[in-house]
Structure formats: C-alpha cells, structure tokens
N, C-alpha and C positions, 0 to 999 in steps of 0.2 A: 460552487463559484457565482453562480447566477444570484442565488438567494442570499448567501452571506457577503458576497463581495459587491454585488451592485443593489442590494436591497428589493430584488424582484419577489413579489409575493409568490409563494409556491402555489397558491390556488390559481394563479395566473399561467402556470406552466403545466402543458399536457404532455406527459411522456409515454410513448407507446410501449416502452419495456420496463416501466416502474410502477406497476399497480394501479394506474390511473384509469383502466378500463374495468368497470363494475362486473361483477359476478352476474352470468345469466344473460347479459345483453348480447345483441348481434354485434360481435367486436369489430368487423369490417365496416359495417354502417356507421358504428360509433367513432371509429378512426376517421372516416371520410367526412363526417359531420364537423369533427374537430379541426381536421386539416382546412375545411372550406371556412371555418370561422377563424382562423388563427391570423393574428396581426403579422406574424412572421413565422417562418419555418427554418429550425436549425437542425442540419443533418449532419451526424458524426459517422464519417465515412471511413470504414475500414474494409479489409479484404472480406471478412464475414459479412459485413452489410451489403456488399456489391454481389455476394453469392446468394442472398436471401430474395427470392422472387416477391415475396410480400413486401420487403422493405424497397424494393425497385419500384413497386407499385405505388407505395406512399410517395416516393420521389417523384414519379410521373404524374401523381395527382396534383401535387404542389406545383409542379412546372407548368402542368396544362391549366391550371387556374390563375396562372400568373401572380402566384403567392410572392411575397418578399422571401426568397431563399438565401440562406446563409450556410453554404456546404463548408465543413471543417475537416479537412484531410488529416488523419492521424498517422504518425509516421510508424512504419518506414514507408508507407504508400506515398506516391507522388500524384501529380496532376494525370498522369498516364490512366489511372483508376477511373477516370471519367470517360475514356475514350469510347466506350460502348454503352454510354447511359444517356438519358434525356439532357443532362447537364454538360455534355460536350460543347465545349466553345465559351461556356459560362465565365464572364470575367471576375466577378465577385467571390471567388473560391478563397477561401482561408486555409493557411496551415497551422497546426498545432504549435505556436512558437509565440514567444512574448510579444512580438511587434504585432502580429496579427490577432492576439487576443485583446490587444490595446484598441485594434481598430474595432472589433466586435463591441467592446465597451462604449467607443463613440458613437457607433451606429444606434446601439440600444439608447443612449442618452437623447442623441437627436431626436429619436421617436417617442421620448418620455415615457419609456418603458421602465425606467429605473426608480428605485426610491432614492434615499439620500446617497450620493456617491462617496464612497470611501477608497480612495485611491490606493492607500496601504494594504488594506483589507483584500482589495481586488487583485493586486499583484500577489499577495500571499497566497490566495485561493487559486490563482492562475498557476503559481509556481507549484502548488501541490497537485494540480492537474497534469501538467508536463511532468513531474517526478513520477506520478502513477503510471503515466504512459511508458516512461522510460523502464519502470520496473516491470511493467507487463510484457513488454518487448524483450527485456532480459530473460523472463522466465520462458518466453516463446522460444527464445534461442536455445535455452538448455532443453526444452522439450524436443526440439529439432521440427523439421517439416512435417506437415500433416499427411502429405502424400508423397510416393517416391515412384520413380519408374519401376516397370516389372524386372528388368534386368538388375537393377540395384536390389530389389527385395529379394530375388533369388540368391544374389551373392551374400546379402545380410543372413538370409536363412541358413546358408551354408556354415557361415561364421558363428551363427547362434548354436547350431549343432555342436560345433567343435568346442564352443565355449560351455555347453552343458556338459559335456565330457569332463572338461576341466573342473567344472564347478561341483560334480559328484565327488571328486577327490577332495576338493576343498571342504565340502560338507562333512565328509569323514573326518578330516581334520579337525573340523570345528566341533562335530559331536563328541570328539574325544576330549577337546578342551573345555566343552560345557559339562562334561562328566566330571572333570578335575574341579572345575569351580565349584560345582554342587557338592563334591566330596568335602571340599575347603570349607563350604558354608556350614557344614554339620560339626565342624570342630568347635570346641568349648572356647578356644581363645579368639574371640571375634575381631580383636585388635589385630591379630596377626593376618587373620583372613583378610582384612580390609586392605593390609599393607600388601598383600599378594595380588588382591585384584587390581589395587591401583598400580602395581608394577605392571600388570598384565596389560593395562589400558593407558599406561604412562603418556604416550605422545598425545593422544587426543585429549586426556584429561588436562595435560599440562597447557595446551593450546587454549582449551576453554578458560582456564584460570587466568591466562594472560588477557583474554577479551574481557573477562570479568574485572581484572584489575585495571584495566585501561579505561573502561567506561565508568567504574567507580571512582577513579581519580579525576577523570575530566569533569564528572558531573558534581562531584563534592567541591571542586575548585569554583563552581558556579554559585553554590549556596543552596540552601534547602528549599527556598522559595522557587528558585529557577528550577530545581529538580522536581518540586511539586507540579510546576507547569508543563514541564516534559513529560512527566508521568501522566498527567490527565490529558494532553494533547495527544499521546499514543493510545490511551485506553478508552476515552470517552468522545461522544460527539456533540456534547452541549459546551456552552461557554463556562469557563472557570471563573468561580467567585471564592475568595477566601473564606476559610471556614470562621476565621475572627475578623472583626473590622480592622485591627491592627495590622493585618495581613496587607492592606493596602499601601502600608508605608513601605513594606518591603518591595511591593510592585513598582511603586514611585521610584524608588532607586534604581531598581533594574531598568526602568525606562529612561533615566538620566544617564545610565551606562550604555545605552542603546543595545541592550540585550532583549527588549521587548519593546512592542508598539503598544500604547495605551489610548484608547478612544473612549473616554468616560469609564464606563464599566466593562467595556471590551478589551481583552488583553490577547494579543497576538505574539508569538514567538518570533524574533528576528533570526530566522534560520540562516542567513547570509553573513552573520557576525562570526569572525573566525572561531572564537572560543566555543560558540554554541554549535557551529558547523561540525567542529571535531568532535563534540560531546555527541551530537545526534548520529554522526557516522560510527562511532564506537558503539553506541546502542544497536545501530542497526546490523553491524559485523557480529555482536553478541547474540542477536536475535536469529541471525543465519546460522550461527554456529549450533544454537539451541535446536532449530528447526532440523539440522542435519546430523545431529549426535547419534551415535549408535545406541542399541538397546541396553549394552553393557554399561556405557558412561550414564545413560539415563539413570539406571538402577543405582549406580554408584552416587550420583547426585542426590538422589532421594535419600539414599543412607547418610550421607554428608550432611546434608542441610535440612531433612526432615520435611520436604516439600518437594513437589515437582517443578522443573525449571519452566516458569511462565512470566514474562514480563508485564503481563496485565495483573499480576497478583502484587498488591502493594508489600506484603510480607517478603517478596523476593528483593525488592528494592531495599529494604530496611535491613534484612539479615544477609542476603547475599552480596549486595552492592555495598553495603555499610553506609547507607544514607539515613542521617536521622531527621525528624522534624518534617516529614513529607505531611502536606496538607491535603486534605481531599474537599472538593467543591461543596458548597452547602446545597 
C-alpha cells in the first residue's frame, strides 16, 4: 500500500518482520539503530503483536525516544488493546478502516515522505489491505480460539472420544466404498466407471460445476482483456502490460467503461464496479470450492479435464472456464 499507493521507496522502509535484518548481525542492536533513525514508526497492532515481548520492546523504544508513532489497530481489536502498554492514552491511534488510512496518507504527504500521490491507486491498495484483514479474520473464526478453559477442554475431549467411536464405524463404511470404487476402476468400460463415480459424488460435483459455470459466464461477459487483467491480478505481483501493443486499445475501452483505472502504463481493476465485483466474487467462491473439495472429486476433476484444479494455471481459465484470448504480461 505504501510503495504502490504512495510511491514510498521500498528502500526507505525498514520492516522488522520482512527480511530487512541481514544475516549474521546482532538483530536487537540492528532494530534499535533503525528505530532511532526512523522518521516515523508505524505499528501494526494485533493480539499476537501485544503478546510478543520483543514487539512490546520495539513499541517501548519508539515511545521512549519520542518518535513519530502511528499505531494502526487491526480488527477485531479495539483501543482496549493499548490498556497495558506504553501507548495507553495516546490519541493519534488509527483503526484499519478507509477513513483512518486516508489520515495516514495525509500525514505522510505532510511530511514529504511520499512520491507521486496517486489517490485511486492508494484507495485500491488500501481496500486490498482491508479485504485481506477481513479474509484473515474469517479464517481465524473458522479455526476457532487459540486457547480454551480447562473445563471446556475436558468437555470437548469427551466429545472427541465419542466422535472417534462414530468415526471408526464411518471409516469401515468408507473402506467398503473405496474397495467398490477400486473394483470399478478395474473394469474395461471406463465410461461406465466414470458415470458410477460421478453419481457417487454427484452433489459436490454438481455444486463445483455450478461455481465454474457462474464464474465462466460473468468473466466472459467482461471480455477477454478484462479476464486477462483479473487472471494476472490474482496470479502475479507485477504490473500488467499487454502482450501486444494493440492490447492498449482494449484497455482504453475498459477504462472508458469504468471497469479499470488507467494511469499512463499502470492499470488497476475497479473492483467496486458491480459487474467486476460479481465476477471477482464468483472467482473467489470457486477458489473456496476448489480448496475444500474432497479427494474423490479432486481425482474426478483430473480425469475429466486432464489437469489439477488450480486458478493460477492459465490452462484452467482456457479449458475449464472456457475463456479465450487471455493475454499474459510482457
């Protein structure tokens, strides 16, 4: 967000958790020196951060040195996260939302720490940050709490024992079905075998096909160049450049339809545009379905399409989603 949205030079950013500490150095001393030399310090405050003694030491060092501190609280945490920290009572705390990210941009601009300000790009990158936070929190909700009370643990342990007993019965039933499937695979008429297997997994397979058809229809409605941009945005981290010069004509047309934002040779998808938003949502649902598919449906997919289900594979888009003319960047 800072590099691509505000034009901050990556070499001007020192990140203690992103490989900026050289191998073999005294890393506490290295961190201390960089904190002391920093123009400002941005703290990404999560529950994990507040449980880390080393992170709290970094916070305390920045606070003690009267650094320009910009704490950003990541949902679902609130201001209460600071109650037992050196920053208790600090007023310039930001929350991870669109309004406060705009304040952060204004602060950076006032201190002349940015390159060329690109409002659209910054908003886009900020939205990506907020979306990633929502996705992370959603995953954490699925995983459940990291710790539980002893009483809850004992109750769950008893339930697990009961479920294990049921599971043994299910495993025996599953082994019987697996034996049937293996026997079917040995038959000479493979067409009939596939029909039986498809019937066996009909519900999950049919649901997967619905996700595929929905994503295919919505993306094809946007055109091949838009499909190229969506594929590239999901798969690669570098800027999309058309494979052929005439590809810019198609991009210009997309910009006039407000499907993308174009800043010279920089193209950004307008993921707030209704048709684009629906297509991206359909792709995400398909991705979730692929991630959670059973081994049987996975193998069925491989037999049906001759490839593994993988949205980063351009052949998946061409053969499964039936999208023609996808371009890759130069």
